[in-house]
C-alpha positions in Angstrom: 0.0 0.0 0.0 1.2 3.5 -0.8 0.6 6.7 1.0 2.0 9.3 -1.4 0.7 12.5 -0.1 2.5 12.6 3.3 5.3 10.0 3.0 8.0 12.4 1.9 6.9 15.5 3.9 9.7 14.9 6.4 12.3 14.5 3.7 11.1 17.8 2.1 11.3 19.7 5.4 14.9 18.4 5.9 15.8 19.5 2.4 14.4 22.9 3.0 16.3 23.2 6.4 19.6 22.3 4.8 19.1 24.7 1.9 17.9 27.6 4.1 20.8 27.1 6.5 23.3 27.0 3.7 21.9 30.2 2.1 21.9 31.9 5.5 25.6 31.3 5.6 25.8 33.7 2.7 24.9 36.6 5.0 28.0 36.0 7.1 30.4 36.0 4.2 32.6 39.0 4.0 31.2 40.5 0.8 32.4 44.0 1.5 36.0 42.9 0.8 34.9 41.4 -2.5 32.9 44.5 -3.4 36.0 46.7 -2.9 38.4 44.4 -4.7 37.3 43.8 -8.4 41.0 43.6 -9.2 41.1 39.8 -9.4 38.9 39.8 -12.5 40.3 43.1 -13.8 43.9 41.8 -13.6 42.9 38.6 -15.4 41.1 40.5 -18.1 44.1 42.7 -18.8 46.1 39.6 -19.7 43.6 38.6 -22.4 44.8 39.4 -25.9 43.1 38.5 -29.2 40.6 36.1 -27.4 43.3 34.2 -25.6 42.4 33.4 -22.0 45.3 32.4 -19.7 44.7 30.0 -16.9 45.0 32.9 -14.5 41.7 34.3 -15.8 39.8 31.3 -14.5 41.3 31.3 -11.0 38.5 33.5 -9.8 36.0 30.6 -10.4 38.2 27.9 -8.8 37.6 25.4 -11.7 38.7 21.8 -11.2 38.9 20.7 -14.9 39.0 22.2 -18.4 35.2 21.7 -18.9 34.4 24.0 -16.1 36.8 26.5 -17.7 35.1 26.2 -21.0 31.7 26.9 -19.3 33.1 30.2 -17.9 34.4 31.5 -21.3 32.8 34.9 -22.1 30.6 34.8 -25.1 31.0 31.1 -25.8 28.4 28.3 -25.7 29.7 24.8 -25.5 28.5 22.3 -28.2 29.1 18.7 -27.3 28.7 17.5 -30.8 26.9 14.3 -31.7 27.4 10.6 -31.0 26.3 9.0 -34.3 28.1 6.1 -35.9 31.3 7.1 -37.6 33.7 9.9 -36.6 33.7 12.7 -39.1 30.2 14.1 -38.6 30.2 14.3 -34.8 32.5 17.3 -34.2 31.8 19.7 -31.3 33.1 23.2 -31.0 36.2 22.6 -28.7 39.6 21.3 -29.7 42.3 20.0 -27.3 45.8 21.1 -28.4 44.4 21.9 -31.8 42.8 18.5 -32.4 39.6 16.6 -31.8 39.7 13.9 -29.1 39.9 10.5 -30.8 37.7 8.7 -28.3 33.9 8.6 -29.0 32.4 7.1 -25.8 31.8 9.8 -23.2 31.9 12.5 -25.8 33.7 15.8 -25.9 32.6 16.7 -22.3 34.2 13.5 -21.0 37.5 14.4 -22.6 37.5 17.9 -21.2 36.5 16.6 -17.8 39.6 14.5 -17.7 42.0 17.4 -18.0 42.7 19.0 -14.6 42.5 22.8 -14.6 46.2 23.0 -13.5 47.1 21.2 -16.8 45.6 24.1 -18.9 48.0 26.8 -20.1 45.4 28.9 -21.9 42.2 28.7 -23.9 41.9 30.6 -27.2 38.8 31.5 -29.2 39.1 31.0 -32.9 36.6 32.7 -35.2 35.7 32.1 -38.9 37.3 29.4 -41.0 39.8 27.8 -38.8 40.1 24.2 -39.9 38.7 22.3 -42.8 38.2 19.1 -40.9 38.7 19.2 -37.2 35.5 21.3 -36.4 33.7 21.5 -39.7 30.7 23.7 -39.7 31.5 25.5 -36.4 32.0 29.3 -36.8 33.4 29.9 -33.3 35.9 27.4 -31.8 37.6 27.1 -28.4 41.0 25.5 -28.3 42.3 24.2 -25.0 46.1 24.3 -24.9 47.8 22.2 -22.2 51.0 22.8 -20.4 54.0 20.6 -21.3 55.8 18.3 -18.9 53.5 18.9 -15.9 52.1 16.3 -13.6 48.8 17.2 -12.1 45.6 15.5 -10.9 42.1 16.1 -9.6 39.6 14.2 -7.5 36.0 14.6 -6.6 33.8 12.9 -3.9 30.0 13.3 -4.4 26.9 12.0 -2.7 23.4 12.2 -4.2 20.3 12.0 -2.1 16.9 11.2 -3.5 13.6 12.5 -1.9 12.9 9.1 -0.4 16.1 9.3 1.6 18.3 6.9 -0.4 21.8 8.1 -1.0 24.6 6.9 -3.3 28.2 8.1 -3.4 30.4 8.8 -6.4 34.2 9.0 -6.6 36.1 10.5 -9.5 39.9 10.9 -10.0 42.1 11.9 -12.9 45.9 12.3 -13.4 48.1 13.7 -16.2 51.7 12.8 -16.1 54.8 11.7 -18.1 55.9 8.1 -18.1 59.3 8.0 -19.9 58.7 9.7 -23.2 54.9 9.1 -23.0 52.5 11.9 -22.1 49.7 10.0 -20.3 46.3 10.7 -18.8 44.2 8.3 -16.7 40.8 8.7 -14.9 38.2 6.7 -13.2 34.6 7.3 -12.3 32.8 5.0 -9.9 29.4 5.6 -8.2 25.7 5.9 -8.9 22.6 8.0 -8.6 19.2 7.4 -6.9 15.8 8.7 -8.0 12.3 8.9 -6.7 9.0 10.3 -7.8 5.3 9.9 -7.2 2.3 10.3 -9.4 -1.5 10.4 -9.5 -2.8 8.7 -12.7 -6.4 9.2 -13.9 -8.0 7.2 -16.7 -11.2 8.6 -18.2 -13.5 7.7 -21.0 -14.3 9.9 -24.0 -17.0 11.7 -22.0 -14.6 12.5 -19.1 -16.0 9.9 -16.7 -13.4 8.5 -14.3 -12.7 4.9 -15.0 -9.7 4.4 -12.7 -7.3 6.4 -10.6 -4.0 5.2 -9.2 -1.3 6.2 -6.8 2.2 5.4 -8.3 5.7 5.3 -6.8 8.7 5.1 -9.0 12.3 4.5 -7.8 15.5 4.0 -9.7 19.1 3.2 -8.9 22.0 3.6 -11.3 25.5 2.4 -10.6 28.5 2.7 -12.9 32.2 2.2 -13.3 34.2 3.7 -16.1 38.0 4.1 -16.6 39.9 5.9 -19.4 43.5 5.9 -20.4 45.5 8.0 -22.9 49.1 7.9 -24.0 50.9 10.0 -26.6 54.5 9.9 -27.8 56.5 11.7 -30.4 58.0 9.3 -33.1 60.1 11.1 -35.6 58.0 13.8 -37.2 54.7 12.3 -36.0 52.6 12.0 -32.8 51.1 8.6 -31.9 48.2 8.7 -29.5 46.5 5.6 -27.9 43.1 5.8 -26.1 41.1 3.2 -24.3 37.9 3.2 -22.3 36.3 0.3 -20.4 33.4 0.1 -18.0 29.7 -0.3 -17.6 26.6 0.6 -15.7 23.5 -1.1 -14.2 20.0 0.3 -13.6 17.1 -0.9 -11.5 13.7 0.7 -12.0 10.7 -0.2 -9.9 7.1 1.1 -10.4 4.2 0.3 -8.1 0.6 1.4 -8.7 -2.4 1.0 -6.4 -5.5 1.3 -8.6 -8.9 2.4 -7.5 -11.9 1.7 -9.8 -14.2 4.7 -10.4 -12.9 6.7 -7.5 -10.0 8.8 -6.3 -7.2 7.2 -4.1 -7.6 7.3 -0.4 -4.4 5.6 0.7 -6.2 2.3 1.5 -8.6 -0.3 0.2 -7.4 -0.2 -3.4 -9.0 -2.5 -5.9 -6.0 -3.6 -8.0 -2.2 -3.4 -7.9 0.2 -3.3 -10.8 4.0 -3.5 -10.4 6.8 -3.2 -12.9 10.4 -4.3 -12.3 13.0 -3.3 -14.9 16.7 -4.0 -15.0 19.3 -2.9 -17.5 23.0 -3.6 -17.9 25.5 -2.0 -20.2 29.2 -2.9 -20.8 31.6 -1.1 -23.1 35.2 -1.3 -24.3 36.8 1.1 -26.7 40.2 1.2 -28.3 41.6 3.8 -30.6 44.9 4.7 -32.3 45.7 8.2 -33.7 48.7 9.2 -35.9 49.4 12.8 -36.9 52.4 13.8 -39.0 53.2 17.2 -40.5 55.4 17.4 -43.5 56.2 21.0 -44.7 52.7 22.6 -45.0 50.6 19.4 -45.1 49.2 17.3 -42.2 48.5 13.5 -42.4 46.0 12.3 -39.8 45.2 8.6 -39.5 42.6 7.2 -37.0 41.6 3.6 -36.2 38.8 3.1 -33.6 37.0 0.0 -32.3 34.0 0.1 -30.0 32.2 -3.0 -28.6 29.2 -2.9 -26.3 26.7 -5.3 -24.8 23.3 -4.1 -23.5 20.8 -6.3 -21.6 17.3 -5.3 -20.6 14.4 -7.1 -19.0 11.1 -6.2 -17.4 8.4 -8.0 -15.5 4.8 -6.7 -15.1 2.6 -8.2 -12.4 -1.1 -7.3 -11.9 -3.5 -8.4 -9.3 -7.2 -7.8 -9.0 -8.6 -8.0 -5.5 -12.3 -7.5 -6.4 -12.4 -10.5 -8.7 -9.4 -12.4 -7.4 -7.1 -13.0 -10.4 -3.5 -12.4 -11.3 -1.6 -11.9 -14.5 2.0 -11.3 -15.4 4.3 -10.7 -18.4 8.0 -10.8 -19.0 10.1 -9.2 -21.7 13.9 -9.6 -22.2 16.3 -8.2 -24.7 20.0 -8.8 -25.3 21.9 -6.6 -27.9 25.6 -6.8 -28.9 27.0 -3.9 -30.9 30.3 -3.3 -32.5 31.8 -0.5 -34.6 35.1 -0.4 -36.5 36.3 2.9 -38.0 39.3 3.7 -40.3 39.8 7.3 -41.2 42.5 9.2 -43.1 42.8 12.9 -43.9 45.4 14.9 -45.7 45.1 18.7 -45.3 47.0 21.9 -45.9 48.1 23.7 -42.7 50.4 26.4 -44.1 49.9 30.1 -44.1 48.0 30.4 -47.4 44.5 31.8 -47.3 43.1 28.7 -49.0 43.4 25.5 -47.0 42.0 22.3 -48.6 41.6 18.9 -46.9 40.9 15.5 -48.5 39.9 12.3 -46.8 38.2 8.9 -46.6 36.4 7.1 -43.8 35.3 3.5 -43.8 33.1 2.1 -41.0 31.6 -1.3 -40.2 28.7 -1.5 -37.7 27.0 -4.7 -36.4 24.1 -5.4 -34.1 22.9 -8.8 -32.9 19.6 -8.7 -31.0 17.5 -11.3 -29.3 14.1 -10.6 -27.6 11.5 -12.7 -25.8 8.0 -11.9 -24.6 5.9 -14.1 -22.3 2.2 -13.3 -21.4 1.0 -15.4 -18.4 3.7 -17.9 -19.1 2.9 -18.3 -22.8 5.5 -17.1 -25.3 4.2 -14.6 -27.7 5.6 -14.3 -31.2 7.3 -10.9 -31.8 8.0 -9.1 -35.1 11.8 -8.9 -35.0 12.7 -10.9 -32.0 15.9 -12.4 -33.5 17.6 -9.8 -35.7 21.1 -9.2 -37.0 22.0 -5.9 -38.7 25.3 -5.2 -40.5 26.2 -1.9 -42.2 29.3 -1.2 -44.3 29.7 2.5 -45.0 32.3 4.6 -46.7 32.7 8.3 -47.2 35.0 10.2 -49.6 35.2 13.9 -48.9 37.0 17.1 -49.7 36.7 20.3 -47.7 38.3 23.7 -47.5 38.6 27.0 -45.7 39.2 30.2 -47.6 40.1 33.5 -45.9 39.0 35.9 -48.6 39.8 39.0 -46.5 40.5 39.8 -42.9 36.7 40.0 -42.3 35.3 37.4 -44.7 36.0 33.6 -44.7 34.3 30.7 -46.4 34.3 27.1 -45.3 32.7 24.2 -47.3 33.0 20.8 -48.6 31.3 17.9 -50.3 31.0 14.3 -49.1 30.0 11.2 -51.0 28.5 8.5 -48.7 28.0 4.9 -49.8 26.4 2.3 -47.5 24.9 -1.1 -47.5 22.6 -2.3 -44.7 21.7 -6.0 -44.4 19.1 -7.3 -42.0 19.1 -11.1 -41.3 17.5 -13.5 -38.8 13.7 -13.4 -38.5 13.5 -10.3 -40.7 15.3 -10.1 -44.0 16.2 -7.2 -46.1 19.3 -5.7 -47.9 19.5 -2.0 -49.0 22.1 0.1 -50.6 22.3 3.9 -50.2 24.2 6.7 -51.9 24.1 10.3 -50.7 25.9 13.5 -51.8 26.3 15.9 -48.8 27.4 19.4 -49.7 28.1 22.1 -47.1 29.0 25.8 -47.3 29.4 28.4 -44.6 30.3 32.1 -44.9 31.6 34.0 -41.9 31.7 37.8 -41.9 33.1 40.0 -39.2 30.8 43.0 -39.1 33.3 44.7 -36.6 35.7 43.6 -33.9 32.8 42.6 -31.7 30.3 40.9 -33.9 30.1 38.2 -36.6 27.5 37.0 -39.0 27.5 33.4 -40.3 25.3 31.8 -43.0 25.4 28.1 -43.5 23.7 25.7 -45.9 24.1 21.9 -45.6 22.6 18.6 -46.5 22.6 16.2 -43.7 21.9 12.5 -43.6 20.5 10.9 -40.4 21.7 7.6 -39.0 19.5 4.7 -38.1 19.3 3.3 -34.6 19.9 -0.4 -35.2 17.7 -1.3 -32.3 14.7 0.0 -34.3 15.2 -3.0 -36.6 14.3 -5.2 -33.6 11.2 -5.6 -31.4 11.1 -3.4 -28.2 9.0 -3.0 -25.1 7.3 -0.1 -23.2 6.0 -1.7 -20.0 4.6 1.5 -18.4 2.2 1.9 -21.3 1.8 -1.8 -22.0 3.1 -1.5 -25.6 5.3 -3.9 -27.6 6.7 -2.3 -30.8 7.6 -4.1 -34.0 11.1 -4.2 -35.6 11.1 -2.8 -39.1 13.7 -4.1 -41.6 12.7 -1.5 -44.2 14.0 1.6 -42.4 15.9 4.2 -44.5 18.0 7.1 -43.3 16.2 10.4 -43.2 17.7 13.5 -44.9 17.6 17.2 -44.2 18.4 20.3 -46.2 19.3 22.9 -43.6 19.8 26.7 -43.8 21.1 28.5 -40.7 21.9 32.2 -40.1 23.8 33.0 -36.9 24.6 36.4 -35.4 27.2 36.7 -32.6 27.8 39.9 -30.7 30.3 40.3 -27.8 29.3 43.6 -26.3 31.5 43.5 -23.2 34.3 41.5 -21.7 31.7 38.9 -20.4 28.6 39.9 -22.2 27.4 38.4 -25.5 24.3 37.9 -27.6 23.7 35.1 -30.1 20.8 34.7 -32.5 20.4 31.5 -34.6 17.6 31.3 -37.1 17.2 27.9 -38.9 14.9 26.1 -41.4 15.2 22.4 -42.2 13.5 20.7 -45.1 13.3 17.1 -44.1 12.7 14.0 -46.2 11.7 10.4 -45.1 11.4 11.4 -41.5 11.1 8.6 -38.9 7.7 8.4 -37.1 5.6 5.6 -35.5 3.7 3.8 -38.3 1.8 0.6 -38.9 4.3 -2.1 -39.8 2.9 -4.2 -42.8 2.5 -7.9 -42.1 3.5 -7.5 -38.4 2.7 -10.5 -36.3 1.8 -10.7 -32.6 0.8 -7.7 -30.4 3.2 -5.3 -32.0 1.5 -3.8 -35.1 3.3 -0.5 -35.0 6.9 0.6 -34.9 9.3 3.2 -36.3 9.2 3.8 -40.1 9.8 6.4 -42.8 6.6 8.5 -42.9 7.2 11.3 -45.4 8.5 14.8 -45.7 8.4 17.7 -43.1 9.5 21.2 -42.4 11.2 22.3 -39.2 12.1 25.9 -38.3 12.9 28.1 -35.3 15.0 30.7 -33.5 17.6 30.1 -30.7 18.6 33.0 -28.6 21.4 33.1 -26.0 22.3 36.1 -23.9 25.1 36.5 -21.4 24.5 39.6 -19.3 27.0 40.9 -16.7 25.3 42.3 -13.6 28.2 44.3 -12.1 26.0 47.4 -12.0 23.8 45.7 -9.3 25.8 42.6 -8.1 29.6 42.6 -8.3 30.9 39.8 -10.6 27.3 38.6 -11.2 26.3 37.1 -14.5 23.0 35.8 -15.9 22.8 33.5 -18.9 19.4 33.5 -20.6 18.4 31.0 -23.3 15.2 30.9 -25.3 14.2 28.3 -27.9 11.3 28.7 -30.3 10.6 26.0 -32.8 7.7 24.8 -35.0 7.1 22.2 -37.7 4.7 20.9 -40.3 4.1 17.3 -41.4 1.4 15.8 -43.5 0.1 12.8 -41.5 -1.5 10.2 -43.7 -3.2 8.6 -40.6 -5.4 11.7 -40.0 -5.2 13.1 -43.6 -4.0 16.5 -42.4 -1.0 18.5 -41.1 0.5 18.2 -37.7 3.8 18.8 -35.9 6.6 16.3 -35.9 7.7 14.3 -32.9 10.2 15.1 -30.2 10.9 18.8 -29.7 9.8 21.6 -27.4 7.9 24.4 -29.1 8.7 27.3 -26.7 11.2 27.2 -23.8 12.9 29.7 -21.6 15.8 29.0 -19.2 18.4 31.0 -17.4 21.5 30.6 -15.1 22.5 33.2 -12.6 25.9 33.1 -10.8 27.8 35.5 -8.5 31.4 34.9 -7.7 32.7 36.7 -4.6 36.4 36.3 -5.5 38.1 37.5 -2.3 35.8 35.5 -0.1 36.3 32.4 -2.3 32.5 31.9 -2.4 29.9 31.6 -5.2 26.2 31.0 -5.4 23.7 30.8 -8.1 20.2 29.8 -9.3 19.2 27.9 -12.5 15.7 28.2 -13.9 13.9 25.9 -16.4 10.6 27.3 -17.7 7.4 25.5 -18.4 7.5 23.2 -21.4 5.6 20.7 -23.3 6.5 18.3 -26.1 4.2 16.1 -28.2 4.7 12.6 -29.7 2.4 10.7 -32.0 1.9 7.0 -32.2 -0.4 5.2 -34.6 -3.3 5.1 -32.1 -2.5 7.8 -29.6 -1.0 11.2 -29.0 1.3 11.6 -26.0 2.2 15.0 -24.4 4.7 15.6 -21.7 5.1 18.9 -19.8 6.6 20.4 -16.7 6.3 23.4 -14.4 8.7 26.2 -13.7 11.6 24.6 -11.9 14.7 25.8 -10.0 18.1 24.5 -9.1 20.2 26.4 -6.5 23.8 26.0 -5.5 26.5 27.4 -3.1 30.2 26.7 -3.3 33.3 27.7 -1.5 37.0 27.0 -1.8 38.2 28.9 1.3 38.6 25.8 3.6 41.2 23.0 3.7 42.4 23.8 0.1 39.4 22.0 -1.5 36.2 23.2 -3.1 32.8 22.4 -1.6 29.5 22.5 -3.6 26.0 22.0 -2.4 23.2 21.9 -5.0 19.5 21.3 -4.8 17.5 20.3 -7.9 13.7 20.7 -8.1 14.1 23.3 -5.3 10.4 24.2 -5.6 9.4 20.6 -6.5 9.0 19.4 -10.1 5.5 18.8 -11.3 5.2 17.0 -14.6 2.2 16.0 -16.6 2.2 13.1 -19.0 -1.1 12.8 -21.0 -2.1 9.9 -23.3 -5.0 10.5 -25.7 -5.9 7.0 -26.9 -8.2 6.4 -29.9 -10.3 3.3 -30.6 -8.1 2.3 -33.5 -5.8 4.7 -35.4 -5.9 8.5 -34.7 -8.4 9.1 -37.5 -11.0 7.4 -35.3 -12.8 9.0 -32.3 -11.1 9.4 -29.0 -11.7 6.4 -26.7 -9.9 7.1 -23.4 -7.4 9.5 -21.8 -4.7 8.7 -19.3 -3.1 11.6 -17.4 -0.3 11.1 -15.0 0.4 14.0 -12.6 4.1 13.3 -11.6 5.7 14.9 -8.6 9.5 15.2 -7.8 10.6 16.7 -4.5 14.0 18.4 -4.0 17.1 16.3 -4.7 20.4 17.1 -3.1 24.0 16.6 -4.2 27.0 17.5 -2.1 30.4 17.5 -3.8 34.0 18.0 -2.6 36.7 18.7 -5.3 40.4 18.7 -4.9 43.7 18.7 -6.9 47.1 17.2 -6.5 
């Protein structure tokens, strides 16, 4: 039995007490000294020349790693890049010693997080056409330059506490050092995170009459262990770099619903119970080798990368009716093995000429082996795509360039020919060959020393998630989805106009206007000849348009709060797609139409103290299935933090997420067939997340 409404009141009061006490400590900080001494920042800013930020500039923020330094760069917004198959199309907007990190798993943020702040010499901002290949398509780049021959390390100890009182610790450590002639870096991350929420779920008929109501509790526990290693050595005129990553994570997710027929929950005497137990396990190993050699004005760059992962998932749903005593249960399990092999070679001009071409080739092989089973009351049910093998062989031949036409105008572009073959075997059979031409052109114009305008046109080709070829399960909604062997990559012709204005040392404004013309978009469709309970799945549904405006403002608040900064972001997006199910236009799946957020931070440098608030505005996104429309939205939410580095030579940080509690609404509008038929039922879940606490201690050595 669940008593949702009062169970976590004590935890919430404790959370408030901790936060209020911590914020009260702010009143006793010696802010007057900080107000009178803006010299720490002023001194650092005087050292900045031509967008080069020495490590001394960041000392006022007490960063522990290079990622935290990137986040404090004036007028710069970090772009993680993507994690699609292959290597070339996933570039972010940060380089490390002038090059992209070779590793894929963990992304660009993981590579930056591994570099202790003490290892950074300076960070430079590069504008316009900088490199034809390393960060193609990015108009503003940050380059992290490390110190040579220095041994340094960092560590962090964290503990996360969920609203139900469960806590899980987390330990991180990283070291950069020389071993003989090798420059090496190692790091480890071991720990976990807890989670807890409650919900009231109401199911009604088309007339609004209550059918059932349910109290729900959802808990989850994640645990992980990942380790990374990197070694680089000069051999002749070249640099050899080796990377490895190994690790995995486990997740446990438990859902319990007490269901009341035709009435609201009262905390007792429920009519039915439904419980869902989910488990996931993921293991990964990655190896890569990187060779860079410069001869006169040309650079040869060779990359070999191998990634292998195994993912297991299972769920069990158990239902019991107490009015008419009966029980039912179902089990779903899935085991997926994935592998990726990448070979890439580029040859580019790095001399002083204004025109810098680059040529290259990339070959990748990707494989997935998937097996799934579904049992309903002990009887195995046939699935569409239970045993599926997918293999893709893809090659790209490309040429790109940057051309500095004048001191204010540069052009960057290129063309890529992509050839691929995808073969599906097992219970589903298909073999498809694809060929795409992907042109790209970007013009960057410096309007003056403080502002820049960029115009970009590009054709992009999406990448298929191989797991969509196989059957999958959604136990919360009671859905089984078919695998689809006929999937094709979606394509998009994209036009983007970006305006960047740095109006002060720390203030900046960025507008990005975009329009995408999409073809063969992926939506939930009816799978022809599907067997079993899974008549729908992901499929190519037609063409669509997607457009919007992204706005980012960094506004210094020194006129009211010394060394205060607020970062405001707003996203507006819209779309249009002709839906053959309803015979009319609708929006596409999976984006937020209108969303506002901001981050505020004040650093009291002399007191070695900082505090801040982060805000996420109301939002709602919409997804369409064959027989239903699903919306998910949330309230205005806040995160607050305080941090100090004035004690024991370490940095303490206390943060509270969902400070004002998070209220989310998930609504299902279910039709009596496909969505062209009348509405049959609605199911609305009012989800509630109370404050979550994380305490972190950071140190260096």
